C-alpha positions as a printed Julia matrix, in Angstrom:
324×3 Matrix{Float64}:
  36.85   25.46  53.0
  39.45   25.04  50.24
  40.32   21.63  51.65
  36.66   20.57  51.62
  36.35   21.83  48.04
  39.34   19.76  46.97
  37.91   16.67  48.66
  34.58   17.15  46.85
  36.41   17.56  43.55
  38.36   14.32  44.2
  35.15   12.49  45.09
  33.42   13.79  41.96
  36.41   12.86  39.83
  36.51    9.35  41.3
  32.77    8.96  40.69
  33.15   10.03  37.05
  36.02    7.56  36.58
  33.97    4.71  38.08
  30.96    5.52  35.88
  33.15    5.87  32.79
  34.83    2.57  33.58
  31.5     0.84  34.09
  30.07    2.19  30.83
  33.24    1.21  28.98
  32.99   -2.32  30.39
  29.3    -2.63  29.42
  29.96   -1.29  25.94
  33.09   -3.28  25.16
  32.94   -6.47  27.25
  29.24   -7.27  27.1
  27.26   -9.19  26.05
  29.2   -12.19  27.28
  27.41  -15.45  26.5
  30.27  -17.36  24.92
  31.19  -18.17  21.35
  28.73  -19.85  18.97
  28.69  -23.62  19.34
  30.14  -25.72  16.53
  26.99  -27.49  15.39
  25.64  -28.66  12.06
  21.88  -29.16  11.94
  20.82  -32.13   9.84
  18.1   -31.15   7.36
  15.87  -34.18   7.73
  12.26  -34.07   6.55
  11.03  -34.7   10.1
  13.15  -31.9   11.56
  12.16  -29.42   8.84
   8.47  -30.2    9.36
   8.77  -29.74  13.13
  10.54  -26.44  12.52
   7.85  -25.35  10.07
   5.17  -25.98  12.69
   7.06  -24.15  15.44
   8.14  -21.16  13.33
   4.72  -20.6   11.82
   2.26  -21.65  14.51
   3.85  -21.8   17.99
   6.93  -19.58  18.25
   5.46  -17.61  15.29
   8.8   -16.35  13.99
   6.91  -15.39  10.83
   4.87  -12.89  12.83
   7.76  -10.41  13.04
   9.99  -11.71  10.25
   7.44  -11.39   7.42
   5.37   -8.51   6.06
   1.94   -8.28   7.67
  -1.03   -6.82   5.88
  -2.41   -4.28   8.34
  -5.27   -3.4    6.01
  -6.81   -6.7    7.16
  -7.91   -7.73  10.65
  -5.05   -9.17  12.75
  -2.5    -8.3   10.07
  -2.06  -11.71   8.41
   1.4   -12.28   6.87
   1.52  -11.65   3.13
   2.25  -14.82   1.19
   5.72  -14.78  -0.36
   7.27  -12.56   2.34
   8.04  -15.36   4.82
  11.31  -14.53   6.6
  11.86  -11.28   4.7
  12.04   -9.16   7.85
  11.77   -5.4    7.97
   9.06   -4.96  10.61
   9.84   -1.7   12.45
   9.47   -1.23  16.21
  10.42    2.35  16.98
   9.87    5.33  19.27
   6.42    6.01  17.8
   5.37    2.6   19.12
   6.97    3.18  22.53
  10.34    1.49  22.0
  13.66    2.95  23.24
  15.15    3.13  19.77
  14.5     1.86  16.27
  14.5    -1.9   15.95
  13.98   -3.76  12.67
  13.34   -7.48  12.38
  16.08   -9.28  10.51
  15.88  -11.04   7.16
  16.05  -14.71   8.18
  15.93  -16.18   4.68
  19.1   -17.75   3.21
  19.71  -14.46   1.35
  20.88  -12.98   4.66
  21.65  -16.02   6.82
  23.49  -17.93   4.11
  26.86  -16.96   5.57
  25.79  -17.61   9.17
  26.77  -20.89  10.75
  24.13  -22.98  12.47
  25.86  -22.17  15.75
  25.58  -18.42  15.11
  21.86  -18.72  14.36
  21.42  -20.93  17.43
  23.16  -18.35  19.64
  21.05  -15.49  18.28
  17.77  -17.34  18.86
  18.58  -18.55  22.36
  20.8   -15.84  23.89
  20.16  -12.67  21.88
  23.62  -12.15  20.4
  23.93  -11.6   16.65
  26.62  -12.94  14.33
  28.65   -9.75  14.74
  28.4    -9.84  18.56
  25.69   -7.18  18.85
  23.07   -7.58  21.57
  19.47   -7.94  20.39
  16.6    -6.25  22.18
  14.44   -8.82  23.92
  11.46   -7.95  21.74
  13.07  -10.93  20.03
  11.99  -13.32  22.81
  15.29  -15.13  23.24
  14.81  -15.38  27.04
  11.9   -17.73  26.27
  13.61  -19.61  23.47
  16.67  -20.13  25.65
  14.65  -22.31  28.04
  13.13  -24.59  25.43
  14.37  -27.94  24.18
  17.57  -27.66  22.1
  16.1   -29.94  19.45
  13.2   -27.57  18.88
  15.61  -24.7   18.23
  17.57  -26.89  15.81
  14.32  -27.76  14.04
  13.55  -24.06  13.55
  17.06  -23.57  12.12
  16.5   -26.5    9.74
  13.25  -24.97   8.55
  14.51  -21.43   7.97
  17.39  -22.89   5.97
  14.73  -24.06   3.48
  13.0   -20.68   3.09
  13.01  -19.06  -0.33
  15.84  -16.5   -0.36
  14.41  -12.97  -0.5
  16.73  -10.13  -1.45
  15.9    -7.55   1.18
  18.64   -5.63   2.97
  17.69   -4.55   6.49
  18.82   -1.38   8.24
  20.63   -2.13  11.5
  18.65   -1.59  14.67
  19.73    1.31  16.87
  19.04    2.03  20.55
  18.55    5.43  22.13
  20.49    6.45  25.25
  20.63    4.86  27.82
  19.29    1.68  26.15
  22.37    1.66  23.92
  24.26    0.64  27.07
  21.51   -1.32  28.86
  20.88   -3.58  25.85
  24.33   -5.16  26.28
  23.33   -6.44  29.72
  20.22   -8.27  28.47
  21.59  -11.39  26.71
  22.03  -14.38  29.03
  23.28  -17.91  28.56
  20.58  -20.41  27.67
  19.33  -23.04  30.13
  17.56  -25.64  28.03
  14.93  -28.09  29.24
  13.52  -31.19  27.55
   9.97  -31.1   26.22
   7.65  -32.5   28.89
   5.74  -35.61  27.96
   2.35  -34.81  26.43
   0.69  -36.94  29.1
   1.86  -34.33  31.64
  -0.63  -31.92  30.13
  -0.06  -28.96  32.47
   3.72  -28.92  32.15
   3.49  -29.63  28.42
   1.07  -26.69  28.18
   3.49  -24.5   30.14
   6.23  -25.39  27.65
   4.0   -24.34  24.74
   2.92  -21.11  26.47
   6.62  -20.32  26.97
   7.42  -21.08  23.33
   4.49  -18.95  22.18
   5.68  -16.11  24.47
   2.17  -15.53  25.81
   3.59  -13.94  28.98
   5.42  -11.22  27.06
   2.32   -9.84  25.36
  -0.28  -10.64  28.01
   1.59   -8.94  30.86
   1.57   -5.15  31.05
   4.85   -3.47  30.22
   6.1     0.08  30.49
   9.36    1.14  28.82
  10.36   -2.48  28.35
   9.75   -3.53  31.97
   7.0    -5.85  33.17
   4.84   -3.91  35.61
   1.57   -5.82  35.61
   0.33   -9.07  37.08
   1.48  -12.05  35.01
  -0.87  -12.89  32.13
  -3.46  -10.32  33.31
  -3.26   -8.32  30.08
  -3.27   -4.58  29.57
  -0.1    -4.27  27.49
  -0.63   -1.39  25.05
   0.2    -1.85  21.37
   0.13    1.4   19.44
  -0.77    1.78  15.77
   0.59    4.47  13.49
  -2.81    6.19  13.27
  -2.8     6.84  17.03
  -5.2     4.06  17.96
  -4.12    1.23  20.26
  -5.09   -2.29  21.21
  -4.51   -3.94  24.58
  -3.68   -7.55  25.37
  -6.43   -9.52  27.07
  -6.45  -11.02  30.54
  -5.79  -14.76  30.11
  -5.82  -15.72  33.79
  -8.7   -17.91  35.07
 -10.63  -14.95  36.5
 -14.11  -14.04  35.16
 -12.54  -10.89  33.68
 -10.18  -13.22  31.82
 -10.81  -16.79  30.68
 -12.37  -17.97  33.95
 -15.76  -18.67  32.35
 -14.3   -20.4   29.3
 -14.14  -24.14  28.78
 -11.58  -26.06  26.76
 -13.72  -26.34  23.64
 -14.48  -22.62  23.57
 -10.78  -21.77  23.97
  -9.85  -24.02  21.05
 -12.68  -22.68  18.88
 -11.54  -19.07  19.42
  -8.32  -20.01  17.61
  -9.69  -22.48  15.1
 -12.26  -20.08  13.67
  -9.36  -18.26  12.0
  -8.23  -21.5   10.34
 -11.67  -22.3    8.93
 -11.62  -22.34   5.13
 -14.7   -20.12   5.11
 -12.97  -17.38   7.14
 -11.82  -14.29   5.27
 -10.05  -11.5    7.19
 -12.17   -8.38   7.17
 -10.9    -5.11   5.78
  -9.83   -2.61   8.48
  -9.66    1.11   7.77
  -7.41    3.42   9.85
  -8.97    4.01  13.26
 -11.15    0.9   13.14
 -10.7    -1.89  15.66
  -7.51   -3.83  15.02
  -5.31   -6.31  16.91
  -1.67   -7.38  16.8
  -2.58  -10.93  17.85
  -1.47  -13.08  14.88
  -4.61  -15.22  14.88
  -4.0   -16.7   11.44
  -0.68  -18.16  12.63
  -1.7   -19.53  16.02
  -4.92  -20.88  14.48
  -3.05  -23.77  12.92
  -1.69  -25.13  16.18
  -2.95  -28.65  16.81
  -6.04  -29.05  18.95
  -3.97  -31.17  21.34
  -1.46  -28.35  21.83
  -4.16  -25.7   22.3
  -5.88  -27.88  24.9
  -2.59  -28.28  26.77
  -2.04  -24.52  26.8
  -5.54  -24.02  28.17
  -4.89  -26.61  30.89
  -1.8   -24.67  32.0
  -3.48  -21.25  31.85
  -6.27  -22.55  34.11
  -3.66  -23.2   36.82
  -2.54  -19.56  36.94
  -3.39  -17.15  39.73
  -6.73  -15.5   38.86
  -6.36  -11.73  38.48
  -9.27   -9.3   38.44
  -8.43   -7.07  35.49
 -11.04   -6.09  32.94
  -9.24   -4.84  29.84
 -10.58   -2.5   27.16
  -9.5    -4.2   23.94
  -9.15   -1.18  21.66
  -9.12    2.63  21.8
  -9.26    5.1   18.94
  -6.77    7.93  18.41
  -6.86   10.56  21.18
């Protein structure tokens, strides 16, 4: 019996050493996506304008990196806070830690190289080598066209510097180890020609990260049918909204036509539209309608064309629930 006991102790000791070694490797050797590239983005008017369009209306960087007014429907960004950062995603909202969006104005990024910004956007590794949680959708941005990423960099270089120091994000256990395994090297693709409307639409849907919000997640893992909705977004008052089904099923967008799809967005860009006041507990949404609303009609039509090719999924979603 003593011999068996010793063997079990040796096995347990070996197991502990292997686990300790693995955790040490994950904590000290990862993420491993390579050094920042040595690039210098040219600040041409054309590139800055392209970046402005992407950052505000397609990739909607300003959704998370500005201050949103949650007293109004859909939380439109407050003018003058563009790039300021500070949006908190924490345990109360279902996240495995406390994550704060970075200040991406020149006040904070002024000492970042273009290559460091490029690496953060496309692989999820910060200037100091820290891994970013993929709530920053770098897996999507890492499969876009390199020139589009450079255009976004050009644009944020022109933002008004806002003095706003951001607390560093912090993961709970075990995410403080897991997070280091998330960043991956980018695999860029060229923008499809606009005449290839479905693939061009797929590119835009990827850039807009529609999949991430319109696919159900639990504890950071996708568990639902792609694009079938049902992802819960909690509000501080205990209410919650749920992403809609955007597959071509009647419970999704199956009965919609192209013009209706475009109009759903464009109504929020109409000069006569004023966001309605929303009191705590009243119906609210995290969908940044005021940002996406200014996408071009051509781009919205391409996105619709791609979404209509998806597998239809029967999933009727309740859009909003009050505090329980």
